[in-house]
C-alpha positions as CSV (number, residue, x, y, z in Angstrom):
1,X,-0.1,0.0,0.0
2,X,1.2,3.4,-0.8
3,X,0.4,6.5,1.1
4,X,-0.4,9.3,-1.0
5,X,-1.4,12.9,-0.6
6,X,-3.8,14.3,-3.2
7,X,-3.3,18.2,-3.5
8,X,-6.6,19.3,-5.2
9,X,-6.6,22.6,-7.3
10,X,-9.7,25.0,-6.9
11,X,-11.1,23.6,-4.0
12,X,-12.6,26.1,-1.5
13,X,-11.4,28.9,-3.6
14,X,-13.4,30.8,-6.5
15,X,-16.9,29.7,-5.0
16,X,-16.1,26.0,-5.2
17,X,-16.7,25.3,-1.7
18,X,-16.5,21.6,-0.7
19,X,-16.9,20.2,2.9
20,X,-14.2,17.7,4.3
21,X,-16.8,15.2,4.7
22,X,-17.8,15.3,1.1
23,X,-14.1,15.0,0.0
24,X,-13.6,12.0,2.3
25,X,-16.8,10.3,1.0
26,X,-15.5,10.7,-2.6
27,X,-12.2,9.2,-1.9
28,X,-13.6,6.4,0.4
29,X,-16.2,5.4,-2.8
30,X,-13.1,4.7,-4.7
31,X,-12.1,2.1,-2.3
32,X,-9.1,4.0,-1.0
33,X,-8.3,3.2,2.8
34,X,-7.5,5.6,5.9
35,X,-8.6,8.5,4.0
36,X,-8.2,11.9,5.9
37,X,-8.5,15.5,4.8
38,X,-6.2,18.1,6.1
39,X,-7.2,21.5,6.8
40,X,-9.8,23.1,4.3
41,X,-7.8,23.7,1.5
42,X,-8.0,20.5,-0.8
43,X,-5.5,18.3,0.9
44,X,-6.5,14.6,1.0
45,X,-4.2,11.8,2.4
46,X,-5.1,8.2,1.6
47,X,-3.6,4.6,1.1
48,X,-4.1,2.6,-2.0
49,X,-2.4,-0.5,-3.7
50,X,-2.8,1.1,-7.1
51,X,-0.2,3.2,-9.0
52,X,-0.2,7.0,-9.5
53,X,-1.1,6.5,-13.0
54,X,-4.4,4.7,-12.3
55,X,-5.4,6.7,-9.4
56,X,-5.1,10.1,-10.5
57,X,-7.7,10.1,-13.5
58,X,-10.1,8.0,-11.3
59,X,-10.0,10.6,-8.4
60,X,-10.4,13.5,-11.2
61,X,-13.4,11.8,-12.8
62,X,-15.2,10.9,-9.4
63,X,-14.6,14.5,-8.4
64,X,-15.9,16.0,-11.6
65,X,-19.2,14.0,-11.3
66,X,-19.8,14.3,-7.5
67,X,-18.9,18.1,-7.3
68,X,-20.0,19.0,-10.9
69,X,-16.8,20.9,-11.7
70,X,-13.2,19.8,-12.9
71,X,-10.5,19.5,-10.2
72,X,-6.9,18.9,-11.2
73,X,-5.2,16.2,-8.7
74,X,-1.5,16.5,-7.7
75,X,-0.3,13.2,-6.1
76,X,2.7,13.2,-3.9
77,X,4.0,10.4,-1.7
78,X,5.4,11.2,1.7
79,X,9.1,10.6,0.7
80,X,8.5,13.1,-2.1
81,X,7.1,15.7,0.4
82,X,10.0,15.0,2.8
83,X,12.6,15.6,0.0
84,X,10.8,18.9,-0.7
85,X,11.2,20.1,2.8
86,X,14.4,18.6,3.5
87,X,16.4,20.7,0.9
88,X,17.0,24.5,1.4
89,X,15.2,25.5,-1.8
90,X,14.8,29.0,-0.3
91,X,18.4,29.7,0.0
92,X,18.2,30.9,3.7
93,X,15.6,33.5,3.1
94,X,13.4,32.6,6.2
95,X,12.5,35.9,8.0
96,X,9.5,37.3,9.6
97,X,6.7,38.4,7.2
98,X,7.6,35.9,4.5
99,X,5.7,33.0,3.2
100,X,7.2,30.1,1.4
101,X,5.4,28.5,-1.2
102,X,5.6,25.4,-3.1
103,X,3.9,25.2,-6.6
104,X,3.1,21.6,-7.8
105,X,3.0,20.9,-11.5
106,X,1.8,18.0,-13.3
107,X,5.2,17.0,-14.7
108,X,8.9,18.4,-14.5
109,X,9.4,21.4,-16.3
110,X,12.8,22.3,-18.1
111,X,14.2,25.3,-16.6
112,X,14.7,26.4,-20.1
113,X,11.0,27.0,-20.4
114,X,11.2,29.9,-18.1
115,X,13.5,32.8,-18.7
116,X,15.1,34.2,-15.6
117,X,14.8,36.3,-13.6
118,X,11.2,35.3,-13.1
119,X,9.3,38.4,-12.2
120,X,5.6,38.2,-11.4
121,X,3.9,41.4,-12.4
122,X,2.1,43.3,-9.6
123,X,3.2,40.8,-6.8
124,X,5.3,40.6,-3.9
125,X,6.1,37.0,-4.7
126,X,9.5,35.9,-6.2
127,X,10.1,32.5,-7.8
128,X,13.4,31.2,-6.6
129,X,13.9,27.8,-8.1
130,X,12.4,25.1,-10.2
131,X,13.2,21.5,-9.1
132,X,11.5,18.7,-11.1
133,X,7.7,19.1,-10.7
134,X,8.0,21.9,-8.2
135,X,8.2,25.5,-8.2
136,X,9.7,27.2,-5.1
137,X,8.8,31.0,-4.3
138,X,8.7,33.3,-1.6
139,X,5.9,35.9,-1.1
140,X,7.3,39.0,1.0
141,X,5.1,41.0,3.4
142,X,2.1,38.6,2.8
143,X,0.4,38.3,-0.1
144,X,-1.4,35.9,-2.6
145,X,-0.3,32.3,-2.1
146,X,-2.2,31.1,-5.4
147,X,-0.4,34.0,-7.6
148,X,2.5,31.9,-8.4
149,X,-0.1,29.2,-9.6
150,X,-1.9,31.6,-11.9
151,X,1.3,33.1,-13.3
152,X,3.1,29.9,-14.1
153,X,-0.4,28.3,-15.3
154,X,-0.4,31.2,-18.1
155,X,3.4,31.0,-18.5
156,X,3.6,27.2,-19.0
157,X,0.2,26.3,-20.2
158,X,-0.3,23.6,-17.5
159,X,-2.5,23.4,-14.4
160,X,-0.6,24.0,-11.1
161,X,-1.6,24.4,-7.3
162,X,0.3,26.3,-4.5
163,X,0.8,25.3,-1.0
164,X,2.6,27.0,1.9
165,X,5.7,25.1,3.0
166,X,4.1,25.0,6.6
167,X,1.2,23.0,5.3
168,X,3.5,20.4,3.7
169,X,5.6,20.2,6.8
170,X,2.6,19.7,8.9
171,X,1.4,16.9,6.5
172,X,4.8,15.2,6.6
173,X,5.1,15.4,10.4
174,X,1.6,14.1,11.0
175,X,1.8,11.0,8.5
176,X,5.3,10.0,8.5
């Protein structure tokens, strides 16, 4: 059995309000085990014997049918999340009044597809690095956490979802 974390794009934002119980029920109806939701931001932890390639489209189809709108799913394992938090992707910039964000992409993006430096218009966010299927950014003085997702979606023509690094740390700590 593999423990997956499903990061769902567009849940509880933009008028798409979904209760944790409804998400849990949808995942349980697919036969997944030990289904738990984390916070209200579309994070679902579950176990399955199926592969990522089988699980992802099943979840997306189920959610489209039960919620009435499309939801892009980003699956990560706990070891993958541990790898994200174990490296200093933020170059020691941890200071008060900063938020460290991880934007998940559906597949690795070659750095050559982005032109450096990456400047996000009308934003306090700064993209620091791209590693594999994750983009690491920092927001100075608070700000929109989803902004890196929307910006990257338009630049790369892919769906993306962003989480605060603290949320990822909480999930790893709780489910390791």
